[in-house]
N, C-alpha and C positions, 0 to 999 in steps of 0.2 A: 464772217463765219469762222468759228473756232476750229482748230485742228480736229477735236473730237467730233464735232458736228460734220465736218467735212468727210471724215473717215466713215462714220456711220451712214451718211448719205451715199457714199461711194459703194459701200457694201450693199445697201439696199437697191441701188440702181444697176448693180452688176459691173461696176467699173473696178474690177478687182486689182488691176495693176496699181492704181493710185491708192486703193483701199489698203492694199497689203503694205505699200510703202509707208503710209501714215501709221498703220497699225504697228508695224515693227518698230518705228521711231518711238511710239508711246510705250510699247512693251519693254524696250531696252533703256530708255532715257526718261520716260515720263514720270511725273510725281505720282505718288500712291493714290492721291485723290482723283487724278486724271485717269490712271489705269482703272480705278474703280468705276468711274462714270462711264468710261468706254465698255468696260465689261458688262455693266448692267444693260447698256444700250444694245450690245451685241447679243446678250442673252434674250432680250425681248424680240430681236429680229430673227432669232433661231440659229445663230452662229455659235453653237455651244462649244466647240472645240477651242475657238479663238478666245471665247470669254473664259473658259477654264484656264488657259495659259495666263491670262492677265491675273485672275484671282490667285493662281499659284504663286505668281511673281510678288504679289502683295503679301501672301502668306509667309513667303521667305523673310520679309522684313518685319512682319508682326505675327509670329508663330502662335501666339496665345489668344489672338483676337477672335472671339466667338462668331461675330458676324461674317467674317471672312471664311472661317471653317464651314459655317452653315451655307454660305454661297457656293463653295466648292462642292459640298455634299449635294446641294440641289441640282448643281449642273451635272454632276456625276450621275445623279438619279435620272435626269432628262436623257443622258447618253446610254441608260440601261446598265450602268455599272454600279448596282445597288451595294454590293458588298464593300466596294471602295468608299461609297458614300458613307456608309455606317462607320468605317474606320475614321473618317473625319468627325462625324458627329459625337462619336464616343470620347473624343478629345476635348469637347466643350465642357468647361467647368460648371459644376452645379450653381455656382454663384453668378454665372454669366447671364445676362438678359436674354441671350439666344438659346438658352438651355431648354425651356419649354417647347420652342419652336423645333428644336433638334429632336426632342422626344416625339413630337407630333409627326415629323418626317420619318422617323424610324418606325413608328407605328404604321404609318402608310406602307412602308416597304414590307414590313412583316405580314401586314394584312394581304398584300398582293401575293405574297408567297404562301398564304394559307396558314400561317402561324398565328392563329387568332389569339391564343392565350398570351403570347409574348406581346402582341399588339395591344391588347387590353391593359397589360401591366405598364406598358410605356405611357398610355394615355392616363391611367390612374395616377401614375407618378407625376405627370405634368399637372394634373388637377390639384394635387398637393401644393404645388408651387403657385398655381393660378386658379384657386377654387371657383372663381366667378367668371371664368372665361368661356363664353357661349360656343366658341369654335371647338373647344375640347368636348363639351357636352354633345355638340352635333357630331363630332367625329366618333364618339363612343356610340351614339345612336345609330350612325351608319354601319359601324362594326357589328353591333348586336343584330341589326336587320339582316346583314349577310349571313349571320349564324342562325337566323330564325328565332332569336330571342326577342320576340315582338313586345312583350310587356316591358322589358328592360329598355328597348329602343324607345317605347312611347315615353317612359319616364324621362329619359334624356332629352327627347324633343320637348317635353314639357318645361324642362329646366331652361331650355333655349327661349321658350315663350316668356317664362317669368322674367328673363333678363331683358325682354324687349327686342330681341335680335331675330325673331322669326322672319321678318320681311327681308332683312339683309342676307340671311343665310338661306331663305326660300325653303323652309322646311315643310310647307303645307303638303306638298306631294309626298314627301317621305312619311309625314305623319299619317296621311290619308291611307297609304299603303300598309303602314304598321298596324293601324286600327282595323283595317279590312282583314289583314292576315290574322289578327288576334280575335276575329269574330265580332268586333264592335262595329257593326255595319252602320247603325244609325249615326253614331258619333263621327264616323268617317265622312259623311256626306258633306258637311260644312267645310271640311278641309279640301275635299275635291272641288267644291265650288270656288273656294279662294285660289286653288292651284290653277283653276281655268282662267281666273281673272289675271293671273300672272302671265300665263302662257297657254295657247291653245295646243294641247299635246294629245296625241293619239292614245298613249298609254293611260294618261289621266281620264280621258273619256271612257276608255274600256273599264278601268277600275271603278269610276263613278257609277257606270251602268251595272257593274257586278254587285256593288255594295248596295245600290238602290234595289235591285231585284231581291237580294238576300234579305233586306230590311222590309220587303213587302210593298215597295213602291214600283210596281210594274210599269206604270206609265212613264215615270222618270227614267227607268231603265231603257224603255223603248225610245224615248226622246234622245238620250245620250248615245246609244248604240247606233241609232239612225243618223245622227249627227257624225259619228265616227265613220260609219259606212260612206257617207258622202264625202268625208274629208280624206279617208284613206281606204279606197275599195279594195286594196290588196291586204288589209288587215283581216286575214282569212277567218280567225276564230270568232269574229263577231257575228257572222252570218248565221251560224248554227244557234248561238246563244240568243240572238234576237228572234229567230224562228220559235224557239222554245218559250220565250216569255210571251210572244203573240199567242202561242197555243194555250198557255195559262189563262190568257184574257178571252179565250174562245174566238180569237181573230184569226182563223185558219187561212183565208185567202192571203192576208198580209204575211202570215208565217211562211206559206209556200212561196210567195214572191221573194221573201228575203233568202230562202234557200236557193232559189233559182238564180238570184244575183250572186250568191256564193259560188255556185256551179260555173257561172260564166267566168269567174275569176280563178277558180281552182277546180278544173274538170277531173282531177284525179283524187278528189276528197270523197272517200267512200261513205263517211258519215253523212255528208250533204245529200247524196243520192238515197241513202237509207231513210233519212228524215223526210225527204220529199215524198218517198213512198208511203210513209207512215201518215203524213198529213193528208195525202191524196186519199188514203183508206178512210180516214175519218170524215172526209168530204164526199165520200161515196163514189169517188173516181177510181174504180177498182183496176181498170185496164191500165190507166195511167200509173197507178201504184205499182202494178206488176212490172211495168217498163222500168221504173226508177229502181226497183229492187234488183232487177236483172242487171242494170247498169252498175249497181254497187257490187254485185258478184262478179261482174266482169273485171272489176278492178282488184277485188280480193275474193277469190272463189271460196275461201274458207271463213268468210265473215259470218259468224254465227247469228248475230242479230237479224241480218238480212234473210239468211237461210230459214230461220224459224218463222219470221213474219211471212215469207213467200209460202212456206208449207202450210201455214195456217189459212192462207188465202186459197191455195189449191184445195185443201180439204173442204173449205167452205163451199167451193164450187164443184166438189166431188171429182176433182182432177187427181185421182189417186195414183195413176200411172206416173204423172209428172212429179208428184210429191216423192214417190218411191225412187224415181231416177235421180232426183236431187240429193236425196239422203244417201243413196248408194255411192254417188259421186263424191259426196263429203267424206263418207267413211273410206273410200278407196284412197283418199289422200292421207289416210292414217289418223283422222280426227274422229273423236267419238263425243256424244253428249247424251246424257240420260233422257232429256226431253225428246230429242230426236229418236231415241230407241222406242220410246212410248209411241210417237207419231208414226214411226215406221210400222210397228205392230198393228196399229189401227188401220193404216192404209192397206197393209197385206191382208188384214181381215176382210176389208171391203172388196178386195180383189179376189177373195175366196182361196187365197194361198195360205191355208189354215196351218199346215205344218210350220211354215216359215213364220207365221204370225205367232204361233205358240212359242217358238224359240225366242222371239223378240220380247213378247210379254214376260217370259220367265226371266230374261235379262234385265228388263225394266224394273221387275218386282223388287229387286235387291235395293233400288234407290227410292221407290214410291210405295213401299209396303204399308206406310202410314198415311197415305194420301188417299182420301176417300174417292175423289174423281177417277184416279187411276184404277183403284180397286173395283169400281163400278164397271168401267170398260173391260177390265180383265175378267171379271165375274160374268158378265153378259156374254163375252166371247166363249169362255169355258162352257157355259150353258148351251150356247148355239153349237158348239163343236161336240157336244155329247158327253163331256167330262163332268158328270153331275156331282160326284164327290168333291172334286177339286173346286168346282163352283161353290158348293156349300161352304168349304173352308174360306174362300176368298170373301163370300158375302158375310161370313161370320166375323171376319176381321172388320168389316164396315161397322157392324153392330157394336164392336167393342170401341170403335172411334165415336160412333153416333148411335147410342142405345135407343133413341127416340124414332129411329127410322123404320116405321111400320111398313113401308112398301118393301124393303129388304127383308124384314121379318117374314112377310107373307111369302116372298120368293123361297126363302130357306124352307118354310113349312111345305110348300107345294113340291119342292125338290125332294124333300125328305120322305114324302108320302108316295112319291112315284116308284 
């Protein structure tokens, strides 16, 4: 066994007394090629400080050697000393074979720092030196993807494909995500398929289902998201999306089951409870729907979608007091919403709290003065409350929106003759 092999084995096995003895001998007395071999081996084992000292010892003997400058820079980058790393790469000559790799490394550092324009310039400079290097096209694609420049990213990934390096660089997942993000859902599907052949990945399954649903392949979306749910039950966002695509296919029991699975894994996800209530309503299970909606509100008392749905359910069952209590609680929290003001007015009317109802109708009118359904509610209320002239004005507004409404025209005539 050579001294280098013995040293590396000692470091790996934790025999540091022997390891350090051999290391120091090679560091101080070893030939440059032995120092380089040991440095590379220690770097692979994760002993970066020890590797750095060896690379720097070689650098003192060969100060202009690009490969050594690059090795030092890469080691410094691993140690989180990026600024020092760039100080070494900047000393690599443009004529050196390590120059493109140095630019690539600088681009990676600047990208991590959020300096995307600088990173792009480094990569484009490297491409001038190596115009047909797929690694550079891939790096540019990844940079553009981070920036949300999806079409540019796609072009770069296609360049990698042209050069026959897509399998080596495994761009199928990146291409699928870029195509999906660019709205090219149909085109993305084959890339998701190939990415899954390379590796079963939760994010790929999620993206595959999303692209399939957007492309109109609901059953494919169901299949992929069901597979994801079984692979990773804690992938919380999939349960709600799966329920929604089931609903689109009128598979309501399956949709509700998907939501219930989600609730088991995430019992504080208000949207899951809300959607369970919504599906229960569509299935005619109104008490179960009410229970789910109340659960959603227990998590977030100001959850507007749940409040509105529950109020509609109360109104349907003529539970006006409960509807009023819920709206008043919502408004007591400092929240307001025009639709709730309308609902509030209607419920107060049914409870014969006419003065309060009038005030709410007047407030809602600001938002719904061009909405026929509201004007009908408001007009009939005014007529019932004995405000004939005000009712005529509101019904006249309806005719301006819908001149063919003969029923409203008749009401106006009767009120005018009274």
